N, C-alpha and C positions, 0 to 999 in steps of 0.2 A: 504494500500500500504506500502510495506517495505521501509526502508531507502535507500536500494540499488536501488530499482525500482524507487523511487522518484528522487534519484540522477541521474539515467540514463535518465529519462524524462527531468530533468532540463538541462542536458548536450545537449540533442537533441534540446531543444528549444533555447539554447544559440546561435547556429549558425545562424538561420534565424533572431533572434532578433538583434544580433550584426551587421550582414550584413545590415539589414534594417536601423539601427540607423546610421551606418557609411555612407551608400549610401545617406541617407536623408541629413546628414550634408554636404556632398560634393555638392549635388544638390542645396540646399538652399544657400550655400556660393557662388556657381557660379551664380545662377539665380538672386540673389539680390545684387551682386557686379559686377563682370566682365561682366556677360551676361545680366545685368539688363536693358540695353537700349532696349531690344527686347520687353519688355512688357510696358515700359514707352512710347515708340513711336511705334505704331503698323503700319508696312509698308509691302509692297510687298504682297506675298501670304497670310500672316497673316491678312492683311487688308481686303482681299477678304473674308476669312472665317468670319471675324468680321462683314462685311457688310451683309452677308447672315444671320447671327444670329440676328443682330439688326433689319433688315427688317422683319424677321420672328416674332419678338416680337412686333414691332411697328405697322406693317401693315398686319401681317398675311400672308405675301407673301414671298416665297422662291426665292429671287433673289439678285444679288450683286449690287454695285453702278452703273454698266454699263447697268443694266437691263437684264443681262444674267440669265437664269433660271435653267441651268443644267451644268454649267462649273465646279462645284465641287461636289463631293459625299456628301450626306446629313449627314453622321455620325458626323463629327467634328462640323459643324455649329449647329446641334441639341444639341450636348454636351455643346457648349458655351451658347446657348440659355437657356438650362436648368439651368446651373450655374448662369447665369445673372438673370434669373427670381427668383431663390430661394434666392440668396445672394446679388444681386445688380451687376451692370455692372463694375466689377473690373477685368481687365486683370491680375493684380498681384495675385488675389485669384486663378484664373485659373492656373497660373504658380505654385503657392504653391501646389495645388492639383496634378498637374503633377509631381512635385517633390516627393510627397508621392507615386504616382502611379509608378514612375520610381524606387524608392527604393523598393517597393514591388516586382517589376520585378527582381531586383537583389537577393532578398531573395528567390524567386522561382528558379532562376538559381543555387543558392547555394544548395538548397534542391535537385534539379535534379542531380547536380554533386555528392553530397554526396550519394544519393541513388544508383548510379551506379558505382561510382569510389572510394568511401570511404570518411571518415570524413575529412582527410587532404585535399583532392581534393575538397571537398565541400567548405572549407575555401578559397582555391585558387580561385575557380570559383566565389564565392560571392564577394571577395575583388577585383578581376580583373574586375568584372562587375561594382562595385561601383566606380572605378577610370577610367573606360574606357570612353574616350572622346565622342565617338559616342553614348553612352548611357546616359551620364549626360548632355551634351550640349542641346539636344532637349527639355529638360524640361523647358528651359527658353524661348521657342518660342511658339507662338500660332499657332502651326502647327500639322500635324497628326502624325509625327514620334514618339512622346513619347507614346501616347496611342496605336499605332499600334505595337510598339516594346514590350509593356507590354503584349498585346494579343498573340504575338508570343512566349514570355517567358512562358505564361500560357499554350499555346498549346504544347510546348516542355516538360513542366512538366507533363501534362496529358499523352503525348506519352511515356515518360520514366517510370512513376509511375504506370500506369494502365494496363500494359500488363499482360495476354492476354486481348484483348479489347472486352467488352460487348457492347450492344446497347447503354447503358447510356454513356459509355466512348467515343464511336464514336460520340454521340450527343454533348458531351462537347467539343471535338476537332473541330467538325464541326461548333459549335456555335462560337468558337474563331475565326476561319477563316471567317465565314460569317459576324461577326461584323467587322473584319478587312477589309473585302471587302467594307463595307459601309464607311470606312475611306480611303482605298487605293484600287482602282478598280483592280490593277494588281494582287491582291491576289485571284481574282476570278478563274484564270486559274490553281491555285494550288489545287482547290477543287477536280477535277478528279484525280490529283496525290495522294491526301490523300485517296480518295476512293479506289485507286489501292493499296496503301501501307497497308491498314488495312486488305486486302485480305479476306474479308468475305462479301457476297453480301448483307446481312441484314444491316450490319454496313455501307457499302458503300451507300446503299439506304437512310439511315438516314442522312448521310452527305449531299447527293444530295438534299433531301427534305428540310433540314434546309437552305441550300444556296438558294433554290428556294423561300422559305418563305421570305428571306431577299431581294432578287433581284426583285421579281415580283412587289411589291408595287411601288418601284422606277421606274421600267421600264414602268409600266402602267401610272404612273403619268406623265412621260416624253412624252408618247404617247398622253395623253390628253392635255398637256400644249404646247408642241412643234410640235405635229403632227408627231413625229418620234419615232420609237422603239429604245430607247437608254438605254442599260443596264449599261453603265459606265458613261461617261460624254460627253458633247458636245465638250470638249477640246481634245478628243481622236485623231482625225485626225491631230490636231496641234502637239500633242505629238509624233505621228508617223513621222511627218515632222522633228521635232526637234532631232530625233535620227540619223539614218544612212544617210538619204537624206541631212539634213543640214550640217552634218559633211563633207560629200563629197563636197557640194556646197560652204560652207562658210569657212570651216577650212582647207580643203585639196586642194582647188583651182580647183576642178573638175567642169565641165559644167559651164564655166564662163559666158555664155550668158543667163543663165536661171534666171528668176526673183526670188527674195528672199522672196516674199510674205508679205513684211511689210505693203503693202497697204491693206491687207485683214483685218486689224484691224478696218476699217471703215464699214465693212459689218455687216449684222445682224447675229445672233447666228447660225442659221441653214445654211445660205449662206456661212458663214465662215467655217463651217464644210465641206461643199462640196468643197470649194476652196482649203483648205489645204489638203483634202484627194486627190483631183486630182493632186495637185502639188507634193505630196509625191509619188504617183504612177508613175507620169511622170518622176520624177527624178530617181527613181529606174529602170525604163525601159531604160533610156538613159545611166545609169552608167555601166561601165565595171566591170567585176568580181573582178579584182585586186583592183579597187577603193573601192568596197564594203568591201573587206577583210581589206584594210588599214583603212577604216572608223571604222569598228568593233573593230580593234585592238586599235585604238586611243581612242574610247569610253571606252573600257575595262580598259585601263590605267587611264583614267580620273576618272573612278568610284572609284579606290583605290588610287588616287593621293593625297598625304598628305599635299600639299602646297596651300590650297584654303581658305584664302590667306596665313595664317600663318601655321607653321609646327605643325602637330597633332601627337605628339610622340607616344601615346598609340596605335594608328592605326597601325603604323609600328612595334612597339614592339611585338605585338602578331601575326603579319602576318605569320612568318614561322611556328608557332605552330598550328594555325588553318588550314593552308594548309596541314600540316602533319596529323592532325586530320581528315581532309576531306578525305585523302587517306586511312586512317585506317578504316573509317566508312563503307567502302565497305564490310567488313566482320563482322560488329557489328550492328545488327538490332536496338540496343538500341539508336544509334545515327544516324540512317538512315534518320530520319525526319529532323534533323538539317542539314545534308548534302544535302538532297533534296531541302530544302528551300534555302540554300546558292547557289546551282547551279542554281536553277530556277530564283531567283531574280537577281542574277548576270547576267544571260542571258537576262532577261527582260530589266534591266537597261542599258545594253550595246547596245540596239537597239532602245529604246524608251525614249524620253525626257531626254537625258543625258546632260552633261556639268555642272552638279551640283553633287559634291561628297556627299552632305547630303542625297541623296537617299539611300546610303548604311547604314545609321543610323538604318533603320528598321531591317537590318541584324544583328545588334549588339548581341542579345541573342544567335543566332545560332553560330556566330563567336567565342564568348567567350566560349561557351560549347565545340566547336570543339578544341579550343586552349587548354582547360584543358585535353581533350582526348589526344592531341599530347604531352603535357607536361608529363602526367603520363607514356605514352609509352616510352618517352625518358628517364625518371627516371628509368624505369624497365630495359631498354637496357644498359644504361651507368653506373648504380649504383650511389649511393648517392654522392660520392666524385667527379666523373667526371661530373655528371649532374650539380652540383652546380658550378663547375669550368667553364663548357661550358656556363651556364646561366650568370655567371659573365662576361665572355668574350663578350657575345652578348650584355649585358647591357652596358658594357664599350664602345663597338663600337657604340652602339646606342646613348649613351651620347655624343660621339664625333660628330656624325651626328647632334644631336640636337643643340650643341653649334655652329656648323658651318652651321646651317640651311640656311642662305641666300646664301651661296656658292652652297650648294646642290640644292637649288631651282633654281638657275641660270643654273646649269648643267641640271636639269630636263627640264627646258624650252628649252634649246638648243636641247636636245634629242627629245622633242616633235616637235620642228620645223623641225628637220631632217626627220620626217615622211612625 
C-alpha cells in the first residue's frame, strides 16, 4: 500500500473513531454522574425489566414481580439476563455496555452521513449524535430505548450503504427491525413498510420471513402460557387506552362520567387485557370527532414537548433542521427510510401510550440524519456566509430560550391548558 493510500485509509477511519470516543465520553460522564441514580436505584419500568431477568435466572420463569407473564417483550429482559449470568448482577455494567452501544450508534450515523453527504457532513452528523440528549440520556437507564435506537442506526446505515439491495442486504435490514420488535413491539408494523420500500419481492419475502422467525416463538409461547395468541404484549390494550381515549377522558375533560379504569389493576393479566380493551373501544365510540382531533393534537405536542420536567435544549435545537430534512427526503431515496421511520413512529406514539416524551428517544438516529440533510441543503441554498450567520442567529435565540426556560415552560403549560 502506498503512503497516499495509507493516509486516505487513516483519514477515513478517523471519523468513526473520533465520533465513537467523543460519544462514549459524553455517555459515561452523564451515566455515572448526573444520570447515575437510574442504575443505583432501579425503579419504574426498569424495575419490571429487572424482575423479568432475575426471575428468569433464579426460577427459570419469565414473569415480573406481579406474576405477569407477557407484559413486556422478551428482548431486553433476555439481554439483562445474559449480562447478569456472564458478568454478575451489576446494573452499572449494563449501563456501561449501553454507553458503548450508544457510541457505536453515533459512529454509524457519522458513516451514513459521510457516505451520502460528504466528509464534512459526516463530522456534523456524528458530533450532533454524540451530544444529542435523546441519544445519550437513554444509556443511563435500564430501558429499551438505547438498544432499540442502536438497531435503528444500524438499519439506516444498511439502507444508505447497501443500495441496490440484494437478498443479504434485505436480510440485514430485516434482522435489525425484527430484533427491534423483540425490544419494542411497535416496530412490528414497520416490517411491511420496509418490504414495500425495498421494492423487490424476493427481498420483501426475506424481510417477512425473518420477522416471522422472531415473532412466532413469542406468540406460541404466549398461547401456551396465557391461552391467548399475543404477538406483542398483554399491556397492548392498556397502551391503547393510554393514548387517545385517556387523553380525551382525563386530560381534555371529555366523557366525564366514564370510569378511569384504575380499579383494573386488581384483575388478572388476561382479564385486565379484556377490561382495558373494552374501555378503550367504548371511549372511542362515545367520543366526538372534534374531541379525537384535539386529543391527537395534544398527544403530538407532548411527544416533542421539551419540558419533561427540565428543558432539553438539543431536542429543540435540531427541530427545524430535521423537519426541513423530512420535507426534502420526498425526492431523495437515500433518506426515505429515515423519513418513513420518523413519520411512522411519530404517528404511533401520538395515538398509543403517550404522555411520556422519552418514547421519541428511539427516533433519535432518524432525526439526527434528517437534520444533517436539512443543514446541508440550507448551506447549499444560502452559501457559507449567510448559512453561518443564520445558524448563529438561531443558536443565539435558542440560548435565550434556554436561559429563560422556566418562563417558556410556564407559557407552554398555559398553551397546553388552553387546549
